[in-house]
C-alpha positions, 0 to 999 in steps of 0.5 A: 288820828282818833283811833287806838289799837289793842296790843298783846303784852308781848308787843307792849314789851317790845314797844316799851324797850323802844322808848314808848310813854306808859301810862296807868289809869288805875286808882292811887292805891293799886298804882302804888302797890305795883305798876309797870316799871316806868309807868305814870299814873293818870287821873282828871287832875293830871291828864291835861298836864301830861298832854301838854308836856307829852311827845304826841308822836311817841308810842303811848301804852295805856294800862288799867286793870284788865284792859277794858277801861284803858280802851276808853282812855286810849280813844280819848287820848287819841282824840287828843292828838296822840298818834300811836295809841295802844291799849294792852290786852289784859291790862296790868293783871295780864302784864304782871302775870307774864312779866313780874320782873318788869313791875315796880312799886311806890308813888311816881 
């Protein structure tokens, strides 16, 4: 599969509760300030290690700021063999508005 699906924050919350992997592609400062609880920050330096260690069959939620850049990242990750890749509509900004208790701060 080399496709991804855009999903609502509600669906993302459901998948997260079922053990989905979560990645955040925002800059280090934004990630450290606040991110989805349990998310791992991905960048060009660690993406290959992440792919090598990840469960390619587990759902993968991709977050950016507003849900646009995550679509490109989701397409890339789907092309790397992940079978269930999701870009979250509205990105982290939408998530933190809806689920402020489901966020965390600090470095991963």
